[in-house]
N, C-alpha and C positions, 0 to 999 in steps of 0.2 A: 172606795179608795183607801179605807183604813186598814193598812197592812198589819197593824198591831194585833188585830183580831184573829189573824191566821197563824200566829206564832205560838209555839208550845211554851208553857211556863215551867220553871222560871225563865224569863227572857234575859239572856246575858249579853250585855252591850258594851261598846267601846266609848269611853268618855271623850268629850271634845277637850283638847288641850292646846293652847296657843303655842305655836312653833314646835309642836311635837306631832300631833296627828294631821300633818299636812298631806297634800296629795301623794308625795313620794312615800312616806311611811305607810299610809293607808294601802297603797298598792302592795307593799311588801307584806303587810298584815293579811290582806285578802288572799295572798298566795300561800302563806305558811300556817295560818291559823285564824280563820275568819270567825268573828263574833256573829251573833244573831242579827245585830243591827250596828251600823257604823254612823258616826257623827263627823261632820267637818270641824275644823277649828272654828271658833266663833269669829264672825265677820261683822264689822260695823255697818249697820244699815244706813246711817248718816253718811259715812265715808263713801259708800257705793254710789250715792246719788247727789253728793255735794262736792264732787271733784276727784274722787279717788277710784273710780270704777275700774279703769284698766289695770291698776295695780292689785286691787282687792279681789276682783273676779277670778284671778288665778288660784286663790285659796279655795275656790268652790269647784275646781275641776275634779271630776271623778270618772271612774270606768264602770262598765256594766258589772264587773266582778265584785264590786263593792256593795252592790244592792243587797237588802234595802239600805238606803243611805238618807240621812237627815241633815238638812242645812241648818246651822245654828247662827242666829243673828242677835245683836244687841242694839238697843236704842231706847230712849224714853219718849220718842215722838211717834204717836200712832200712825201718822200719815207715812212716815218713813218705813215703819214695820209693814204696812200694807204693800208698799212698793217692793220691799224685799221679798215678801211672800209671793207676790206676782212673778218676780224674777225666778224664785225657786221653782214655780210651776213651769215657767218657760224653759228652764234648764233641765227639767225632767227629774227633779228630786222626788223621793218617796214621801217625805215629811218635812216639817218645819219645826224648829225648836227655838225657844226664846231664853236667852241667858239672863236669869235674875238672881245670880249668885256670885258672880266674879267680884273679888274684893279689891281689884286694881283701882287705885285712887283716881287715876285719869279718867277711867270709865265711870266711876261713881260721881265725879264732878259733873258729868253729863246727865246725872239722874238715872243712869242705866246700871246693869249688873246688879250687885247686891243693894245698890241705892233704891231699887224698885221696892224692896221690902218696906221702906219707910213710906211708900205712897201706894197703898193697895188699890185705890180707885184708878189711878193712872195705870197701874199694872194691868187691871182688868181691861182698860181701854186699849192697851197695847196688844193684849191677847186677842181681843175681839177684832182689832184691825188686821192682825195676822190671819185670822179665820176668814175675814172678808177677802183679803188678797189671795188666799189659798183656793178660792172658788172661781178663779179665772178660767175662761174657756171651757166651762162645764165640768172642770175638775173640782175636787174637794179634798185637798191634802190634809192629813191629820196634823194638828198643831199641839205641841207639847211644851213643857216648861221645866227648866232646871234651876233649882233654887236651894236655899239653906233653911235651917229651922228657925232662923231669926236674925236680927241685926246685932244688937248688943247682948240680947238674952233670948231665951227660947220663946218664940212668939207663934208657935205652930197652931195653937188653938184658934187664933184669929186670922193668921196669915193663910193657912192652907184652905179654910172654907172660902176666903175671898177669891182664891184661884179656882177652886172647884165650882164656884158659881158660874164661871164661863164655860165649863164643861170641856176642858182640854182632853186629848187622848191619853196623855201620860204626864205625871208630875214626878220628876226625879228629886229626891230629898238628899242633899249632902248633909250628913248628920252632925254638923257643927254650925255655930253662928258665924256671922261675918267677922266679928271681933276676934274669934278664936283662930281664924284663918285655917292653917293645918297644923297649928302648934300644940293641939291637944288631941288625944285619941278620939276618933269618931264614936259617937254614942248611938248605937243601933236601936236602943230602946225607943228612941224618938221616931225611927222608921216604923217600928211596930205601932206606935201611937198614931202616926200618920195614916196607917192602914185602918185603924179603929175609927179615926175621924172620917175617912172616906166611906167606910161601911155604914156609918150612922147619918151621913150627910143627905139632906133633901134640899133641892134647889127651890127658888122662889116660885117655880111652876109645879112644885110637888113631886118632882122626879128624883129618884135615887141616883147617886153618882155611879157612872160606869168608868170613870177615870182610873187608869192603871197607876199604881204607886211603885216606884223604883227606889232602891236605896243606893247610896254612894258614900265611899269613905273608908280607906284602909282595908280594901279587899285584896287578899294576898294572891288568890288563884281561883280556878274554876270550882274546886272543892269547897273552898271558903265561901265563895259566892252562893253556892247551892245550900250550904249550911245556914248562912245568914237569911236566905229566902225562907227556909223552913222555920227558923226561929222567930221571924218577924211576920210571916204571912204576906210579904210583899210580892208583887207580880214579876219583878225583875230586879237585876242588880247591874250596876255600872262599874266597870273596872277602869282605873286611870293609870296610876303610877306603876302598876304591875306590868304594864306593856313595855316599859323602858328596857331596851336591850333584849327584848323577848317577844319577837313576832310570833312565837309558838304559844303564847299565853292562852289563846282560846282554842288551841288544838287538843282535841280529846284523844288523839292517837299518839302524839309525840310531844314530850316535854322538852324544855330547853336543855335539861341535864342529859337527855338521851342524844342530843345533837353533838357531833364531834366538834372540837375546837376549830379545825380547818373549815368545816362547813359553816360554823357560826361566823367566821371571818369572811367567808365568801358572800354570805348574806349581808354583812356589814358593807362590803364593797358594792354589792348590787344596790343597796339602799343609797349609798353615796352617789352612785351614777345617776340614779333616778332624781335625787335632790338637785344635782347640778343641771340635769336636763329639763326638769319641770319647773324649777324655781330659781332661774338665773338672777332674778331681782333680789333674792334674799342673801344675807351674809352667810358665807360658808361656815362661819363660827358656830352657827346653829347646830351643825352636825356634830360638833365636839361633845355636846351633852350626851348624844347617843353613843359616842365612842366610850365614854366613861362607863356606860351601862353594859354595852356589848362585851367589853374587854375587862373582865374581872372574874376572880374565883379560881385561878389556876397559877401555878408557878411560872413566872416570866410575864404574867399579864401586865404588871406595872410598867415594865420597861417598854413593852409594845405600846401601851397606852400613852406613855410620854412621847414616843415618836409620832404617834397619830395626832396628838394634840398640836404638833408643830406643822403638820401637813397643810398645804394651802389649796389643794384641789384634788380631784378624783385621781388624776395621774399619779400624784405623789402617794396617795393612800394605797392605790393598787400596787405600786412598787414596794412599799413597806410591807404590805400583807403578803405579797408573793415571796419576798425574801424570808419573811418569818415562817411561812408554811414550808 
């Protein structure tokens, strides 16, 4: 069941980003420039099973074109993570990822996200619970972890071995601390160190670690990703902000610059339609951050962008784009 073993290295993947890599945008990315692996947005395991199921399960919708796809969850409750993992098996996901890096204060108050870095023992329990749930119905989905180098300071020397002891399929290291958020440049020398720690790690049963190490933070494009993989020896690279306004980000044949402005705007319209169709429960304002990214870099972009920021639905967006083209 571990699809990770079948992928050519370096493995280039799409980062999970709240209110960005939703089902609508993932469909567009899968069509115009598919990464090796896709992630869902992170979803609250507690919310799924404590009253918010109908709302949150929509964030986990995916199509066959997006495979392999990993469902990302957050919680500090092992029993909830086990149930979330079982749900991922039921929904047909290819893997399960646990968010142990998000700096959002409301998530940290629950002891989840980056808050897990402060409690390595509980983090291990959550990972093992996910692995237990991932074995439902004779399946055995690979479980991975996305985290940071530390909370207030670099704690990789103690934090990473605690994770590796549970033998996850992948650990993605965002090369900043929680305190740093994204306010300082990512320091990829820490990803290199993570690889060294993995290479020398032996678990309590005397087994060498086979966990893949991915790096994340300030990756510009595919070329930059491949260079960072070479420099650090990591097995894969995760791109996040580079995808904004650029569904061609992972396309090795066509770059955004090669796509005509009218075609870029048609894709923007397609993205908007999918958002309205698949996510009617979400605020249309979420699409506005995408318009800022899609519409820039040419004369007249600012005026068009200002009009789009006033649009209230797909119909208005289509009219504005049609007139502009």
